[in-house]
N, CA, C and O atoms as a GROMACS GRO file, in nm:
protein
  304
    1MET      N    1  17.420  15.072   7.918
    1MET     CA    2  17.277  15.051   7.931
    1MET      C    3  17.247  14.929   8.018
    1MET      O    4  17.150  14.928   8.093
    2ASN      N    5  17.328  14.828   8.008
    2ASN     CA    6  17.307  14.707   8.088
    2ASN      C    7  17.333  14.733   8.236
    2ASN      O    8  17.268  14.673   8.322
    3LYS      N    9  17.428  14.822   8.265
    3LYS     CA   10  17.458  14.853   8.405
    3LYS      C   11  17.342  14.926   8.470
    3LYS      O   12  17.312  14.901   8.587
    4THR      N   13  17.275  15.014   8.397
    4THR     CA   14  17.161  15.087   8.455
    4THR      C   15  17.043  14.993   8.477
    4THR      O   16  16.974  15.004   8.578
    5LYS      N   17  17.021  14.902   8.385
    5LYS     CA   18  16.912  14.805   8.404
    5LYS      C   19  16.939  14.717   8.526
    5LYS      O   20  16.850  14.690   8.605
    6LEU      N   21  17.064  14.674   8.538
    6LEU     CA   22  17.101  14.592   8.653
    6LEU      C   23  17.084  14.669   8.783
    6LEU      O   24  17.038  14.613   8.883
    7LEU      N   25  17.121  14.795   8.783
    7LEU     CA   26  17.105  14.879   8.902
    7LEU      C   27  16.958  14.895   8.938
    7LEU      O   28  16.921  14.887   9.055
    8TYR      N   29  16.872  14.918   8.837
    8TYR     CA   30  16.728  14.931   8.863
    8TYR      C   31  16.669  14.801   8.917
    8TYR      O   32  16.584  14.804   9.006
    9ILE      N   33  16.714  14.689   8.866
    9ILE     CA   34  16.664  14.560   8.914
    9ILE      C   35  16.707  14.537   9.058
    9ILE      O   36  16.627  14.490   9.139
   10ILE      N   37  16.831  14.569   9.091
   10ILE     CA   38  16.879  14.552   9.228
   10ILE      C   39  16.801  14.641   9.324
   10ILE      O   40  16.764  14.599   9.433
   11ILE      N   41  16.776  14.766   9.283
   11ILE     CA   42  16.699  14.857   9.368
   11ILE      C   43  16.557  14.808   9.387
   11ILE      O   44  16.504  14.814   9.498
   12ALA      N   45  16.494  14.758   9.281
   12ALA     CA   46  16.356  14.708   9.291
   12ALA      C   47  16.348  14.587   9.383
   12ALA      O   48  16.255  14.575   9.462
   13VAL      N   49  16.446  14.498   9.373
   13VAL     CA   50  16.446  14.379   9.459
   13VAL      C   51  16.468  14.420   9.604
   13VAL      O   52  16.404  14.365   9.693
   14ALA      N   53  16.557  14.515   9.628
   14ALA     CA   54  16.582  14.560   9.765
   14ALA      C   55  16.458  14.626   9.825
   14ALA      O   56  16.426  14.604   9.942
   15VAL      N   57  16.388  14.706   9.745
   15VAL     CA   58  16.266  14.771   9.795
   15VAL      C   59  16.159  14.667   9.822
   15VAL      O   60  16.090  14.675   9.924
   16ALA      N   61  16.145  14.568   9.734
   16ALA     CA   62  16.044  14.464   9.754
   16ALA      C   63  16.073  14.383   9.881
   16ALA      O   64  15.981  14.352   9.957
   17ILE      N   65  16.198  14.349   9.903
   17ILE     CA   66  16.234  14.272  10.022
   17ILE      C   67  16.211  14.354  10.148
   17ILE      O   68  16.161  14.301  10.248
   18SER      N   69  16.246  14.482  10.145
   18SER     CA   70  16.227  14.564  10.264
   18SER      C   71  16.079  14.586  10.294
   18SER      O   72  16.039  14.588  10.411
   19LEU      N   73  15.996  14.604  10.191
   19LEU     CA   74  15.852  14.618  10.213
   19LEU      C   75  15.792  14.490  10.269
   19LEU      O   76  15.708  14.494  10.359
   20TYR      N   77  15.834  14.376  10.216
   20TYR     CA   78  15.785  14.249  10.267
   20TYR      C   79  15.824  14.230  10.413
   20TYR      O   80  15.741  14.188  10.494
   21TRP      N   81  15.946  14.261  10.447
   21TRP     CA   82  15.993  14.248  10.584
   21TRP      C   83  15.916  14.341  10.677
   21TRP      O   84  15.877  14.301  10.787
   22TYR      N   85  15.892  14.466  10.634
   22TYR     CA   86  15.821  14.564  10.717
   22TYR      C   87  15.678  14.520  10.743
   22TYR      O   88  15.632  14.523  10.857
   23PHE      N   89  15.607  14.479  10.638
   23PHE     CA   90  15.467  14.442  10.657
   23PHE      C   91  15.451  14.308  10.726
   23PHE      O   92  15.351  14.287  10.795
   24SER      N   93  15.545  14.216  10.710
   24SER     CA   94  15.533  14.088  10.779
   24SER      C   95  15.558  14.107  10.929
   24SER      O   96  15.495  14.039  11.010
   25LYS      N   97  15.646  14.196  10.967
   25LYS     CA   98  15.669  14.224  11.108
   25LYS      C   99  15.550  14.296  11.169
   25LYS      O  100  15.514  14.272  11.284
   26LYS      N  101  15.488  14.385  11.092
   26LYS     CA  102  15.378  14.466  11.143
   26LYS      C  103  15.251  14.383  11.159
   26LYS      O  104  15.175  14.404  11.254
   27LEU      N  105  15.226  14.290  11.067
   27LEU     CA  106  15.101  14.214  11.069
   27LEU      C  107  15.108  14.086  11.152
   27LEU      O  108  15.004  14.031  11.187
   28ALA      N  109  15.226  14.040  11.184
   28ALA     CA  110  15.240  13.915  11.258
   28ALA      C  111  15.201  13.936  11.404
   28ALA      O  112  15.245  14.032  11.466
   29PRO      N  113  15.117  13.846  11.459
   29PRO     CA  114  15.083  13.858  11.601
   29PRO      C  115  15.202  13.821  11.688
   29PRO      O  116  15.283  13.736  11.650
   30LYS      N  117  15.212  13.885  11.802
   30LYS     CA  118  15.324  13.859  11.892
   30LYS      C  119  15.284  13.749  11.990
   30LYS      O  120  15.218  13.775  12.091
   31ILE      N  121  15.326  13.626  11.960
   31ILE     CA  122  15.295  13.509  12.041
   31ILE      C  123  15.426  13.453  12.092
   31ILE      O  124  15.518  13.426  12.016
   32GLU      N  125  15.433  13.437  12.224
   32GLU     CA  126  15.559  13.391  12.282
   32GLU      C  127  15.550  13.249  12.339
   32GLU      O  128  15.651  13.179  12.342
   33THR      N  129  15.434  13.206  12.384
   33THR     CA  130  15.425  13.074  12.444
   33THR      C  131  15.326  12.987  12.368
   33THR      O  132  15.251  13.036  12.283
   34THR      N  133  15.328  12.860  12.398
   34THR     CA  134  15.237  12.766  12.333
   34THR      C  135  15.094  12.790  12.376
   34THR      O  136  15.001  12.774  12.296
   35GLU      N  137  15.073  12.830  12.500
   35GLU     CA  138  14.938  12.856  12.549
   35GLU      C  139  14.876  12.975  12.474
   35GLU      O  140  14.758  12.972  12.438
   36GLU      N  141  14.957  13.078  12.450
   36GLU     CA  142  14.906  13.193  12.375
   36GLU      C  143  14.872  13.152  12.232
   36GLU      O  144  14.772  13.199  12.176
   37ALA      N  145  14.952  13.067  12.174
   37ALA     CA  146  14.925  13.020  12.038
   37ALA      C  147  14.796  12.940  12.033
   37ALA      O  148  14.717  12.954  11.940
   38LEU      N  149  14.773  12.855  12.134
   38LEU     CA  150  14.649  12.778  12.138
   38LEU      C  151  14.528  12.868  12.157
   38LEU      O  152  14.422  12.842  12.099
   39GLU      N  153  14.542  12.973  12.237
   39GLU     CA  154  14.431  13.066  12.255
   39GLU      C  155  14.399  13.139  12.126
   39GLU      O  156  14.282  13.156  12.092
   40VAL      N  157  14.501  13.182  12.054
   40VAL     CA  158  14.478  13.253  11.928
   40VAL      C  159  14.414  13.160  11.825
   40VAL      O  160  14.324  13.202  11.752
   41LEU      N  161  14.460  13.035  11.820
   41LEU     CA  162  14.404  12.942  11.722
   41LEU      C  163  14.265  12.894  11.758
   41LEU      O  164  14.188  12.858  11.669
   42SER      N  165  14.230  12.894  11.887
   42SER     CA  166  14.099  12.844  11.928
   42SER      C  167  13.990  12.951  11.924
   42SER      O  168  13.872  12.919  11.941
   43GLU      N  169  14.027  13.076  11.904
   43GLU     CA  170  13.926  13.182  11.895
   43GLU      C  171  13.845  13.166  11.766
   43GLU      O  172  13.901  13.142  11.659
   44THR      N  173  13.715  13.179  11.779
   44THR     CA  174  13.630  13.169  11.661
   44THR      C  175  13.602  13.310  11.608
   44THR      O  176  13.575  13.401  11.686
   45PRO      N  177  13.608  13.327  11.479
   45PRO     CA  178  13.582  13.460  11.424
   45PRO      C  179  13.432  13.491  11.433
   45PRO      O  180  13.350  13.400  11.430
   46PRO      N  181  13.396  13.617  11.444
   46PRO     CA  182  13.254  13.651  11.450
   46PRO      C  183  13.186  13.622  11.317
   46PRO      O  184  13.237  13.654  11.210
   47VAL      N  185  13.070  13.559  11.327
   47VAL     CA  186  12.995  13.521  11.208
   47VAL      C  187  12.867  13.602  11.205
   47VAL      O  188  12.792  13.606  11.302
   48THR      N  189  12.842  13.667  11.093
   48THR     CA  190  12.717  13.741  11.077
   48THR      C  191  12.626  13.661  10.986
   48THR      O  192  12.661  13.631  10.872
   49VAL      N  193  12.510  13.627  11.037
   49VAL     CA  194  12.414  13.549  10.962
   49VAL      C  195  12.301  13.642  10.919
   49VAL      O  196  12.238  13.708  11.002
   50GLU      N  197  12.277  13.644  10.790
   50GLU     CA  198  12.169  13.729  10.738
   50GLU      C  199  12.037  13.655  10.756
   50GLU      O  200  12.022  13.541  10.712
   51THR      N  201  11.942  13.721  10.822
   51THR     CA  202  11.814  13.657  10.848
   51THR      C  203  11.710  13.689  10.742
   51THR      O  204  11.607  13.622  10.734
   52ASN      N  205  11.733  13.790  10.661
   52ASN     CA  206  11.639  13.825  10.555
   52ASN      C  207  11.686  13.759  10.426
   52ASN      O  208  11.785  13.802  10.367
   53PRO      N  209  11.615  13.654  10.380
   53PRO     CA  210  11.662  13.582  10.261
   53PRO      C  211  11.641  13.660  10.131
   53PRO      O  212  11.700  13.625  10.028
   54ILE      N  213  11.559  13.764  10.132
   54ILE     CA  214  11.528  13.836  10.009
   54ILE      C  215  11.609  13.965   9.998
   54ILE      O  216  11.591  14.040   9.902
   55LYS      N  217  11.694  13.991  10.091
   55LYS     CA  218  11.768  14.116  10.091
   55LYS      C  219  11.862  14.128   9.971
   55LYS      O  220  11.869  14.234   9.909
   56LYS      N  221  11.934  14.023   9.938
   56LYS     CA  222  12.031  14.028   9.830
   56LYS      C  223  11.994  13.930   9.720
   56LYS      O  224  12.071  13.838   9.690
   57VAL      N  225  11.880  13.947   9.661
   57VAL     CA  226  11.837  13.861   9.552
   57VAL      C  227  11.882  13.923   9.421
   57VAL      O  228  11.852  14.040   9.395
   58PRO      N  229  11.954  13.850   9.338
   58PRO     CA  230  12.000  13.908   9.212
   58PRO      C  231  11.885  13.920   9.112
   58PRO      O  232  11.787  13.845   9.119
   59ASP      N  233  11.899  14.013   9.021
   59ASP     CA  234  11.799  14.032   8.917
   59ASP      C  235  11.828  13.932   8.805
   59ASP      O  236  11.925  13.947   8.731
   60LEU      N  237  11.744  13.830   8.794
   60LEU     CA  238  11.768  13.722   8.700
   60LEU      C  239  11.668  13.720   8.584
   60LEU      O  240  11.645  13.615   8.525
   61ASN      N  241  11.610  13.834   8.551
   61ASN     CA  242  11.515  13.840   8.442
   61ASN      C  243  11.591  13.845   8.310
   61ASN      O  244  11.652  13.947   8.278
   62PRO      N  245  11.589  13.737   8.231
   62PRO     CA  246  11.668  13.735   8.107
   62PRO      C  247  11.610  13.824   7.998
   62PRO      O  248  11.683  13.866   7.908
   63VAL      N  249  11.481  13.854   8.003
   63VAL     CA  250  11.419  13.935   7.898
   63VAL      C  251  11.475  14.077   7.900
   63VAL      O  252  11.500  14.134   7.793
   64GLU      N  253  11.496  14.133   8.016
   64GLU     CA  254  11.548  14.269   8.024
   64GLU      C  255  11.694  14.276   7.978
   64GLU      O  256  11.738  14.381   7.930
   65LYS      N  257  11.767  14.170   7.991
   65LYS     CA  258  11.907  14.171   7.951
   65LYS      C  259  11.924  14.145   7.801
   65LYS      O  260  12.020  14.194   7.741
   66ILE      N  261  11.833  14.070   7.739
   66ILE     CA  262  11.847  14.031   7.600
   66ILE      C  263  11.776  14.128   7.506
   66ILE      O  264  11.826  14.154   7.397
   67ASN      N  265  11.663  14.181   7.545
   67ASN     CA  266  11.583  14.265   7.458
   67ASN      C  267  11.652  14.399   7.432
   67ASN      O  268  11.669  14.478   7.525
   68PRO      N  269  11.693  14.426   7.307
   68PRO     CA  270  11.760  14.553   7.279
   68PRO      C  271  11.663  14.670   7.265
   68PRO      O  272  11.704  14.786   7.268
   69PHE      N  273  11.535  14.639   7.249
   69PHE     CA  274  11.435  14.744   7.230
   69PHE      C  275  11.370  14.777   7.364
   69PHE      O  276  11.326  14.687   7.436
   70LYS      N  277  11.363  14.905   7.396
   70LYS     CA  278  11.304  14.948   7.522
   70LYS      C  279  11.167  15.011   7.496
   70LYS      O  280  11.140  15.123   7.539
   71THR      N  281  11.082  14.938   7.425
   71THR     CA  282  10.947  14.988   7.396
   71THR      C  283  10.845  14.907   7.473
   71THR      O  284  10.873  14.796   7.519
   72LEU      N  285  10.727  14.962   7.486
   72LEU     CA  286  10.620  14.891   7.554
   72LEU      C  287  10.561  14.782   7.461
   72LEU      O  288  10.566  14.794   7.339
   73ASN      N  289  10.507  14.680   7.522
   73ASN     CA  290  10.447  14.572   7.447
   73ASN      C  291  10.309  14.619   7.401
   73ASN      O  292  10.225  14.650   7.485
   74PRO      N  293  10.280  14.624   7.270
   74PRO     CA  294  10.150  14.671   7.222
   74PRO      C  295  10.038  14.572   7.246
   74PRO      O  296   9.921  14.609   7.234
   75PHE      N  297  10.069  14.449   7.278
   75PHE     CA  298   9.966  14.346   7.296
   75PHE      C  299   9.919  14.336   7.440
   75PHE      O  300   9.831  14.255   7.470
   76GLU      N  301   9.973  14.414   7.528
   76GLU     CA  302   9.930  14.407   7.668
   76GLU      C  303   9.825  14.510   7.695
   76GLU      O  304   9.776  14.520   7.807
   0.00000   0.00000   0.00000
């Protein structure tokens, strides 16, 4: 039983290392010179600024969250 557990652990580690190697090679940018590295580092990412301040306003009404009864107010 210990040999099978050891075999499974070795296989899992080998798969994890191979996946890490594959994805690190695939995602890494191919930079060969210092000038290319400076160009990549000096690029600014696109920034989207929302101009409508009321577009994503959270619902902060505590009465609706706390009140367990969903009846109308008889005094209104």
